[in-house]
PyMOL Python script that loads the backbone (N, CA, C, O; Angstrom):
from pymol import cmd

cmd.read_pdbstr("""\
ATOM      1  N   MET A   1      60.759  37.351 -50.377  1.00  0.00           N
ATOM      2  CA  MET A   1      60.207  36.619 -51.027  1.00  0.00           C
ATOM      3  C   MET A   1      59.709  38.114 -52.631  1.00  0.00           C
ATOM      4  O   MET A   1      59.059  39.153 -52.743  1.00  0.00           O
ATOM      5  N   GLU A   2      60.700  37.056 -53.613  1.00  0.00           N
ATOM      6  CA  GLU A   2      60.922  37.782 -54.792  1.00  0.00           C
ATOM      7  C   GLU A   2      59.971  37.470 -56.019  1.00  0.00           C
ATOM      8  O   GLU A   2      59.366  36.416 -56.217  1.00  0.00           O
ATOM      9  N   ILE A   3      59.968  38.431 -56.674  1.00  0.00           N
ATOM     10  CA  ILE A   3      59.104  37.829 -58.289  1.00  0.00           C
ATOM     11  C   ILE A   3      59.165  39.173 -59.075  1.00  0.00           C
ATOM     12  O   ILE A   3      59.571  40.220 -58.573  1.00  0.00           O
ATOM     13  N   SER A   4      58.523  38.986 -60.929  1.00  0.00           N
ATOM     14  CA  SER A   4      59.581  39.683 -60.992  1.00  0.00           C
ATOM     15  C   SER A   4      57.827  40.610 -61.539  1.00  0.00           C
ATOM     16  O   SER A   4      57.904  41.434 -62.450  1.00  0.00           O
ATOM     17  N   ALA A   5      56.486  40.342 -60.900  1.00  0.00           N
ATOM     18  CA  ALA A   5      55.770  41.531 -60.676  1.00  0.00           C
ATOM     19  C   ALA A   5      55.989  42.458 -60.090  1.00  0.00           C
ATOM     20  O   ALA A   5      56.377  42.474 -58.922  1.00  0.00           O
ATOM     21  N   ARG A   6      55.705  43.750 -61.043  1.00  0.00           N
ATOM     22  CA  ARG A   6      56.131  45.149 -60.447  1.00  0.00           C
ATOM     23  C   ARG A   6      54.972  45.363 -59.361  1.00  0.00           C
ATOM     24  O   ARG A   6      55.101  45.826 -58.227  1.00  0.00           O
ATOM     25  N   ASN A   7      53.911  44.949 -59.936  1.00  0.00           N
ATOM     26  CA  ASN A   7      53.259  45.596 -58.280  1.00  0.00           C
ATOM     27  C   ASN A   7      52.056  43.711 -57.512  1.00  0.00           C
ATOM     28  O   ASN A   7      51.243  42.862 -57.875  1.00  0.00           O
ATOM     29  N   SER A   8      53.091  44.296 -56.023  1.00  0.00           N
ATOM     30  CA  SER A   8      52.188  43.268 -55.235  1.00  0.00           C
ATOM     31  C   SER A   8      51.902  43.997 -53.933  1.00  0.00           C
ATOM     32  O   SER A   8      52.681  44.621 -53.213  1.00  0.00           O
ATOM     33  N   LEU A   9      50.475  43.749 -53.788  1.00  0.00           N
ATOM     34  CA  LEU A   9      49.627  44.722 -52.551  1.00  0.00           C
ATOM     35  C   LEU A   9      49.509  43.086 -51.239  1.00  0.00           C
ATOM     36  O   LEU A   9      49.329  41.871 -51.319  1.00  0.00           O
ATOM     37  N   LYS A  10      49.728  44.026 -50.282  1.00  0.00           N
ATOM     38  CA  LYS A  10      49.779  42.702 -48.963  1.00  0.00           C
ATOM     39  C   LYS A  10      48.448  43.423 -48.387  1.00  0.00           C
ATOM     40  O   LYS A  10      47.863  44.501 -48.271  1.00  0.00           O
ATOM     41  N   GLY A  11      48.404  42.164 -48.138  1.00  0.00           N
ATOM     42  CA  GLY A  11      46.658  42.615 -47.195  1.00  0.00           C
ATOM     43  C   GLY A  11      46.143  41.407 -46.353  1.00  0.00           C
ATOM     44  O   GLY A  11      46.581  40.408 -46.923  1.00  0.00           O
ATOM     45  N   THR A  12      45.663  41.159 -45.632  1.00  0.00           N
ATOM     46  CA  THR A  12      44.909  40.620 -44.974  1.00  0.00           C
ATOM     47  C   THR A  12      43.625  39.585 -45.803  1.00  0.00           C
ATOM     48  O   THR A  12      42.821  40.081 -46.593  1.00  0.00           O
ATOM     49  N   VAL A  13      43.640  38.181 -45.458  1.00  0.00           N
ATOM     50  CA  VAL A  13      42.423  37.450 -46.198  1.00  0.00           C
ATOM     51  C   VAL A  13      41.094  37.938 -45.469  1.00  0.00           C
ATOM     52  O   VAL A  13      41.213  38.394 -44.331  1.00  0.00           O
ATOM     53  N   LYS A  14      39.615  37.856 -46.161  1.00  0.00           N
ATOM     54  CA  LYS A  14      38.523  38.226 -45.154  1.00  0.00           C
ATOM     55  C   LYS A  14      38.092  37.756 -44.878  1.00  0.00           C
ATOM     56  O   LYS A  14      37.639  37.579 -43.747  1.00  0.00           O
ATOM     57  N   LYS A  15      37.882  36.730 -46.836  1.00  0.00           N
ATOM     58  CA  LYS A  15      36.775  35.749 -46.869  1.00  0.00           C
ATOM     59  C   LYS A  15      37.424  35.077 -47.358  1.00  0.00           C
ATOM     60  O   LYS A  15      38.595  35.378 -47.586  1.00  0.00           O
ATOM     61  N   VAL A  16      36.786  33.681 -47.768  1.00  0.00           N
ATOM     62  CA  VAL A  16      37.441  32.427 -48.510  1.00  0.00           C
ATOM     63  C   VAL A  16      35.757  31.699 -49.022  1.00  0.00           C
ATOM     64  O   VAL A  16      34.964  31.526 -48.096  1.00  0.00           O
ATOM     65  N   LEU A  17      35.437  31.431 -50.015  1.00  0.00           N
ATOM     66  CA  LEU A  17      34.442  31.186 -50.488  1.00  0.00           C
ATOM     67  C   LEU A  17      34.608  29.950 -51.305  1.00  0.00           C
ATOM     68  O   LEU A  17      34.257  30.196 -52.459  1.00  0.00           O
ATOM     69  N   PRO A  18      35.024  28.667 -51.153  1.00  0.00           N
ATOM     70  CA  PRO A  18      35.415  27.576 -51.286  1.00  0.00           C
ATOM     71  C   PRO A  18      34.229  27.172 -52.509  1.00  0.00           C
ATOM     72  O   PRO A  18      33.048  27.256 -52.173  1.00  0.00           O
ATOM     73  N   GLY A  19      34.591  26.699 -54.045  1.00  0.00           N
ATOM     74  CA  GLY A  19      33.799  26.069 -54.753  1.00  0.00           C
ATOM     75  C   GLY A  19      34.244  24.214 -55.461  1.00  0.00           C
ATOM     76  O   GLY A  19      35.190  23.460 -55.234  1.00  0.00           O
ATOM     77  N   THR A  20      33.592  24.153 -55.932  1.00  0.00           N
ATOM     78  CA  THR A  20      34.669  23.348 -56.615  1.00  0.00           C
ATOM     79  C   THR A  20      35.494  22.737 -56.328  1.00  0.00           C
ATOM     80  O   THR A  20      35.980  21.816 -55.672  1.00  0.00           O
ATOM     81  N   VAL A  21      35.608  23.968 -57.427  1.00  0.00           N
ATOM     82  CA  VAL A  21      36.994  23.546 -58.442  1.00  0.00           C
ATOM     83  C   VAL A  21      38.053  24.994 -58.429  1.00  0.00           C
ATOM     84  O   VAL A  21      39.192  24.970 -58.895  1.00  0.00           O
ATOM     85  N   ASN A  22      37.346  26.359 -57.728  1.00  0.00           N
ATOM     86  CA  ASN A  22      37.893  26.996 -57.901  1.00  0.00           C
ATOM     87  C   ASN A  22      37.500  27.735 -56.326  1.00  0.00           C
ATOM     88  O   ASN A  22      36.747  27.085 -55.601  1.00  0.00           O
ATOM     89  N   THR A  23      38.067  29.207 -55.778  1.00  0.00           N
ATOM     90  CA  THR A  23      38.484  29.290 -54.618  1.00  0.00           C
ATOM     91  C   THR A  23      37.901  30.844 -54.393  1.00  0.00           C
ATOM     92  O   THR A  23      38.814  31.447 -53.828  1.00  0.00           O
ATOM     93  N   GLU A  24      36.816  31.709 -54.585  1.00  0.00           N
ATOM     94  CA  GLU A  24      36.683  33.207 -54.398  1.00  0.00           C
ATOM     95  C   GLU A  24      37.765  33.384 -53.056  1.00  0.00           C
ATOM     96  O   GLU A  24      37.648  32.767 -51.997  1.00  0.00           O
ATOM     97  N   ILE A  25      38.868  34.407 -53.387  1.00  0.00           N
ATOM     98  CA  ILE A  25      39.157  34.949 -52.224  1.00  0.00           C
ATOM     99  C   ILE A  25      39.370  36.769 -52.136  1.00  0.00           C
ATOM    100  O   ILE A  25      39.887  37.581 -52.903  1.00  0.00           O
ATOM    101  N   THR A  26      38.770  36.872 -50.963  1.00  0.00           N
ATOM    102  CA  THR A  26      39.110  38.459 -50.485  1.00  0.00           C
ATOM    103  C   THR A  26      39.972  39.200 -49.628  1.00  0.00           C
ATOM    104  O   THR A  26      40.135  39.185 -48.408  1.00  0.00           O
ATOM    105  N   LEU A  27      40.373  39.709 -50.351  1.00  0.00           N
ATOM    106  CA  LEU A  27      41.917  40.656 -49.352  1.00  0.00           C
ATOM    107  C   LEU A  27      41.613  42.116 -49.285  1.00  0.00           C
ATOM    108  O   LEU A  27      41.305  43.023 -50.059  1.00  0.00           O
ATOM    109  N   GLU A  28      41.924  41.869 -47.534  1.00  0.00           N
ATOM    110  CA  GLU A  28      41.953  43.661 -47.198  1.00  0.00           C
ATOM    111  C   GLU A  28      42.742  44.125 -47.314  1.00  0.00           C
ATOM    112  O   GLU A  28      43.681  43.846 -46.569  1.00  0.00           O
ATOM    113  N   ILE A  29      42.903  45.204 -48.382  1.00  0.00           N
ATOM    114  CA  ILE A  29      44.682  46.067 -49.064  1.00  0.00           C
ATOM    115  C   ILE A  29      44.701  47.320 -47.895  1.00  0.00           C
ATOM    116  O   ILE A  29      45.806  47.744 -47.555  1.00  0.00           O
ATOM    117  N   ALA A  30      43.533  47.877 -47.314  1.00  0.00           N
ATOM    118  CA  ALA A  30      43.634  48.468 -46.538  1.00  0.00           C
ATOM    119  C   ALA A  30      42.302  48.613 -45.795  1.00  0.00           C
ATOM    120  O   ALA A  30      41.462  48.089 -46.527  1.00  0.00           O
ATOM    121  N   PRO A  31      41.605  49.164 -44.481  1.00  0.00           N
ATOM    122  CA  PRO A  31      40.446  50.201 -44.183  1.00  0.00           C
ATOM    123  C   PRO A  31      39.551  49.976 -45.366  1.00  0.00           C
ATOM    124  O   PRO A  31      39.672  50.793 -46.279  1.00  0.00           O
ATOM    125  N   GLY A  32      38.373  48.679 -45.559  1.00  0.00           N
ATOM    126  CA  GLY A  32      37.314  48.845 -46.573  1.00  0.00           C
ATOM    127  C   GLY A  32      38.208  48.947 -47.920  1.00  0.00           C
ATOM    128  O   GLY A  32      37.327  49.467 -48.605  1.00  0.00           O
ATOM    129  N   VAL A  33      39.128  48.852 -48.663  1.00  0.00           N
ATOM    130  CA  VAL A  33      39.614  48.379 -49.246  1.00  0.00           C
ATOM    131  C   VAL A  33      40.462  47.451 -49.682  1.00  0.00           C
ATOM    132  O   VAL A  33      41.673  47.351 -49.483  1.00  0.00           O
ATOM    133  N   GLU A  34      39.085  46.184 -50.833  1.00  0.00           N
ATOM    134  CA  GLU A  34      38.985  45.198 -51.012  1.00  0.00           C
ATOM    135  C   GLU A  34      39.362  45.004 -52.395  1.00  0.00           C
ATOM    136  O   GLU A  34      39.099  45.743 -53.344  1.00  0.00           O
ATOM    137  N   LEU A  35      40.285  43.460 -52.393  1.00  0.00           N
ATOM    138  CA  LEU A  35      40.623  43.151 -53.768  1.00  0.00           C
ATOM    139  C   LEU A  35      40.286  41.711 -53.489  1.00  0.00           C
ATOM    140  O   LEU A  35      40.731  41.105 -52.514  1.00  0.00           O
ATOM    141  N   VAL A  36      38.959  40.855 -54.970  1.00  0.00           N
ATOM    142  CA  VAL A  36      38.896  39.564 -54.964  1.00  0.00           C
ATOM    143  C   VAL A  36      39.302  39.052 -56.364  1.00  0.00           C
ATOM    144  O   VAL A  36      39.124  39.380 -57.537  1.00  0.00           O
ATOM    145  N   SER A  37      40.084  37.856 -55.497  1.00  0.00           N
ATOM    146  CA  SER A  37      40.927  36.836 -56.808  1.00  0.00           C
ATOM    147  C   SER A  37      39.927  35.668 -56.814  1.00  0.00           C
ATOM    148  O   SER A  37      39.203  35.434 -55.846  1.00  0.00           O
ATOM    149  N   ILE A  38      39.918  34.964 -57.914  1.00  0.00           N
ATOM    150  CA  ILE A  38      39.810  33.243 -57.909  1.00  0.00           C
ATOM    151  C   ILE A  38      40.783  32.837 -58.316  1.00  0.00           C
ATOM    152  O   ILE A  38      41.550  33.343 -59.135  1.00  0.00           O
ATOM    153  N   ILE A  39      40.856  31.643 -57.644  1.00  0.00           N
ATOM    154  CA  ILE A  39      42.214  30.964 -57.732  1.00  0.00           C
ATOM    155  C   ILE A  39      41.693  29.561 -57.613  1.00  0.00           C
ATOM    156  O   ILE A  39      40.642  29.269 -57.043  1.00  0.00           O
ATOM    157  N   THR A  40      42.548  28.678 -58.221  1.00  0.00           N
ATOM    158  CA  THR A  40      41.925  27.220 -57.648  1.00  0.00           C
ATOM    159  C   THR A  40      41.994  26.817 -56.310  1.00  0.00           C
ATOM    160  O   THR A  40      42.895  27.188 -55.558  1.00  0.00           O
ATOM    161  N   LYS A  41      40.693  25.759 -55.843  1.00  0.00           N
ATOM    162  CA  LYS A  41      41.072  25.353 -55.221  1.00  0.00           C
ATOM    163  C   LYS A  41      41.954  24.620 -54.361  1.00  0.00           C
ATOM    164  O   LYS A  41      42.022  24.517 -53.136  1.00  0.00           O
ATOM    165  N   SER A  42      42.646  24.114 -55.358  1.00  0.00           N
ATOM    166  CA  SER A  42      43.970  23.339 -54.610  1.00  0.00           C
ATOM    167  C   SER A  42      45.423  24.433 -54.305  1.00  0.00           C
ATOM    168  O   SER A  42      46.517  24.356 -53.745  1.00  0.00           O
ATOM    169  N   SER A  43      44.741  25.277 -54.947  1.00  0.00           N
ATOM    170  CA  SER A  43      45.848  26.399 -54.757  1.00  0.00           C
ATOM    171  C   SER A  43      45.900  27.155 -52.805  1.00  0.00           C
ATOM    172  O   SER A  43      46.734  27.339 -51.919  1.00  0.00           O
ATOM    173  N   ALA A  44      44.245  27.377 -53.072  1.00  0.00           N
ATOM    174  CA  ALA A  44      44.182  27.792 -51.725  1.00  0.00           C
ATOM    175  C   ALA A  44      44.749  26.775 -50.423  1.00  0.00           C
ATOM    176  O   ALA A  44      45.588  26.911 -49.533  1.00  0.00           O
ATOM    177  N   GLU A  45      43.671  25.546 -50.900  1.00  0.00           N
ATOM    178  CA  GLU A  45      44.702  24.851 -49.800  1.00  0.00           C
ATOM    179  C   GLU A  45      46.172  24.824 -49.064  1.00  0.00           C
ATOM    180  O   GLU A  45      46.510  24.940 -47.886  1.00  0.00           O
ATOM    181  N   LYS A  46      47.021  24.584 -50.503  1.00  0.00           N
ATOM    182  CA  LYS A  46      47.931  25.025 -50.476  1.00  0.00           C
ATOM    183  C   LYS A  46      49.294  26.121 -49.888  1.00  0.00           C
ATOM    184  O   LYS A  46      50.462  25.919 -49.556  1.00  0.00           O
ATOM    185  N   LEU A  47      48.350  27.415 -49.987  1.00  0.00           N
ATOM    186  CA  LEU A  47      48.620  28.179 -49.689  1.00  0.00           C
ATOM    187  C   LEU A  47      48.518  28.580 -47.541  1.00  0.00           C
ATOM    188  O   LEU A  47      49.195  29.226 -46.742  1.00  0.00           O
ATOM    189  N   GLY A  48      47.028  27.559 -47.473  1.00  0.00           N
ATOM    190  CA  GLY A  48      46.669  27.468 -46.043  1.00  0.00           C
ATOM    191  C   GLY A  48      46.127  29.064 -45.943  1.00  0.00           C
ATOM    192  O   GLY A  48      46.493  29.926 -45.144  1.00  0.00           O
ATOM    193  N   LEU A  49      44.764  29.197 -47.425  1.00  0.00           N
ATOM    194  CA  LEU A  49      44.544  30.701 -47.160  1.00  0.00           C
ATOM    195  C   LEU A  49      43.466  30.624 -46.071  1.00  0.00           C
ATOM    196  O   LEU A  49      42.711  29.778 -46.549  1.00  0.00           O
ATOM    197  N   VAL A  50      42.966  30.977 -44.955  1.00  0.00           N
ATOM    198  CA  VAL A  50      42.792  31.462 -44.310  1.00  0.00           C
ATOM    199  C   VAL A  50      41.760  32.790 -43.555  1.00  0.00           C
ATOM    200  O   VAL A  50      42.239  33.923 -43.517  1.00  0.00           O
ATOM    201  N   GLU A  51      40.615  32.578 -43.090  1.00  0.00           N
ATOM    202  CA  GLU A  51      40.367  34.213 -42.801  1.00  0.00           C
ATOM    203  C   GLU A  51      41.674  34.844 -41.812  1.00  0.00           C
ATOM    204  O   GLU A  51      42.299  34.113 -41.044  1.00  0.00           O
ATOM    205  N   GLY A  52      41.951  36.262 -41.969  1.00  0.00           N
ATOM    206  CA  GLY A  52      43.119  36.739 -40.707  1.00  0.00           C
ATOM    207  C   GLY A  52      44.106  36.587 -41.380  1.00  0.00           C
ATOM    208  O   GLY A  52      44.941  37.483 -41.257  1.00  0.00           O
ATOM    209  N   LYS A  53      44.434  35.472 -42.322  1.00  0.00           N
ATOM    210  CA  LYS A  53      46.144  35.115 -42.501  1.00  0.00           C
ATOM    211  C   LYS A  53      46.109  36.269 -43.786  1.00  0.00           C
ATOM    212  O   LYS A  53      45.277  36.527 -44.656  1.00  0.00           O
ATOM    213  N   GLU A  54      47.578  36.867 -43.404  1.00  0.00           N
ATOM    214  CA  GLU A  54      48.614  37.969 -44.578  1.00  0.00           C
ATOM    215  C   GLU A  54      48.802  37.311 -45.358  1.00  0.00           C
ATOM    216  O   GLU A  54      48.934  36.127 -45.045  1.00  0.00           O
ATOM    217  N   ALA A  55      48.931  37.730 -46.939  1.00  0.00           N
ATOM    218  CA  ALA A  55      48.650  37.455 -48.283  1.00  0.00           C
ATOM    219  C   ALA A  55      49.017  38.173 -49.380  1.00  0.00           C
ATOM    220  O   ALA A  55      47.927  38.713 -49.566  1.00  0.00           O
ATOM    221  N   TYR A  56      49.752  38.622 -50.302  1.00  0.00           N
ATOM    222  CA  TYR A  56      49.626  39.129 -51.219  1.00  0.00           C
ATOM    223  C   TYR A  56      49.152  39.152 -52.525  1.00  0.00           C
ATOM    224  O   TYR A  56      49.352  38.130 -53.181  1.00  0.00           O
ATOM    225  N   ALA A  57      48.340  40.442 -53.269  1.00  0.00           N
ATOM    226  CA  ALA A  57      47.390  39.960 -54.383  1.00  0.00           C
ATOM    227  C   ALA A  57      49.069  40.396 -55.144  1.00  0.00           C
ATOM    228  O   ALA A  57      49.857  41.244 -54.727  1.00  0.00           O
ATOM    229  N   VAL A  58      49.152  39.902 -55.802  1.00  0.00           N
ATOM    230  CA  VAL A  58      50.501  40.421 -57.195  1.00  0.00           C
ATOM    231  C   VAL A  58      49.947  39.841 -58.603  1.00  0.00           C
ATOM    232  O   VAL A  58      49.497  38.772 -59.015  1.00  0.00           O
ATOM    233  N   ILE A  59      50.201  41.019 -59.072  1.00  0.00           N
ATOM    234  CA  ILE A  59      49.280  41.981 -60.204  1.00  0.00           C
ATOM    235  C   ILE A  59      50.241  41.881 -61.738  1.00  0.00           C
ATOM    236  O   ILE A  59      51.368  42.375 -61.763  1.00  0.00           O
ATOM    237  N   LYS A  60      49.758  41.322 -62.740  1.00  0.00           N
ATOM    238  CA  LYS A  60      51.213  41.561 -63.694  1.00  0.00           C
ATOM    239  C   LYS A  60      49.713  42.496 -65.116  1.00  0.00           C
ATOM    240  O   LYS A  60      48.760  41.897 -65.614  1.00  0.00           O
ATOM    241  N   SER A  61      50.063  43.877 -65.329  1.00  0.00           N
ATOM    242  CA  SER A  61      49.593  44.273 -66.198  1.00  0.00           C
ATOM    243  C   SER A  61      49.161  43.992 -67.581  1.00  0.00           C
ATOM    244  O   SER A  61      48.624  44.637 -68.482  1.00  0.00           O
ATOM    245  N   SER A  62      49.632  42.689 -67.398  1.00  0.00           N
ATOM    246  CA  SER A  62      48.997  41.950 -68.908  1.00  0.00           C
ATOM    247  C   SER A  62      47.674  41.148 -68.311  1.00  0.00           C
ATOM    248  O   SER A  62      47.086  40.365 -69.056  1.00  0.00           O
ATOM    249  N   ASP A  63      47.381  41.284 -67.436  1.00  0.00           N
ATOM    250  CA  ASP A  63      45.605  40.726 -66.092  1.00  0.00           C
ATOM    251  C   ASP A  63      45.239  41.695 -66.043  1.00  0.00           C
ATOM    252  O   ASP A  63      44.032  41.461 -66.100  1.00  0.00           O
ATOM    253  N   VAL A  64      45.372  43.242 -65.938  1.00  0.00           N
ATOM    254  CA  VAL A  64      44.167  44.096 -65.212  1.00  0.00           C
ATOM    255  C   VAL A  64      44.016  44.308 -66.833  1.00  0.00           C
ATOM    256  O   VAL A  64      44.757  44.266 -67.815  1.00  0.00           O
ATOM    257  N   ILE A  65      42.464  44.591 -66.515  1.00  0.00           N
ATOM    258  CA  ILE A  65      41.605  45.324 -66.998  1.00  0.00           C
ATOM    259  C   ILE A  65      40.712  46.604 -66.083  1.00  0.00           C
ATOM    260  O   ILE A  65      40.129  46.736 -65.007  1.00  0.00           O
ATOM    261  N   VAL A  66      41.176  47.681 -67.745  1.00  0.00           N
ATOM    262  CA  VAL A  66      40.848  48.288 -66.803  1.00  0.00           C
ATOM    263  C   VAL A  66      39.749  49.573 -67.584  1.00  0.00           C
ATOM    264  O   VAL A  66      40.077  50.050 -68.670  1.00  0.00           O
ATOM    265  N   ALA A  67      38.380  50.048 -66.832  1.00  0.00           N
ATOM    266  CA  ALA A  67      37.312  50.140 -67.786  1.00  0.00           C
ATOM    267  C   ALA A  67      36.528  51.878 -67.215  1.00  0.00           C
ATOM    268  O   ALA A  67      36.758  52.560 -66.216  1.00  0.00           O
ATOM    269  N   VAL A  68      35.698  52.058 -68.233  1.00  0.00           N
ATOM    270  CA  VAL A  68      35.062  53.613 -67.718  1.00  0.00           C
ATOM    271  C   VAL A  68      34.256  53.365 -68.718  1.00  0.00           C
ATOM    272  O   VAL A  68      34.372  52.818 -69.815  1.00  0.00           O
ATOM    273  N   ASP A  69      32.654  54.332 -67.592  1.00  0.00           N
ATOM    274  CA  ASP A  69      31.451  54.526 -68.060  1.00  0.00           C
ATOM    275  C   ASP A  69      31.672  55.547 -69.086  1.00  0.00           C
ATOM    276  O   ASP A  69      30.724  55.975 -69.745  1.00  0.00           O
TER     277      ASP A  69
END
""", "prot")
cmd.dss("prot")
cmd.show_as("cartoon", "prot")
cmd.util.cbc("prot")
cmd.orient("prot")
């Protein structure tokens, strides 16, 4: 796989919560480290995302928001 994004994190699908339009995907990147993403339901189905499957979180810096208290 070759992509233009600089940040990709390999993980295992831990949870899939399908909704009417979107699906919430939880990836376990490392033991106790999880990343949650909301993608379209049709994309989740097309990718065959199910618990236990390996997948990548691809992060574009323009879409990451960082905040502090």
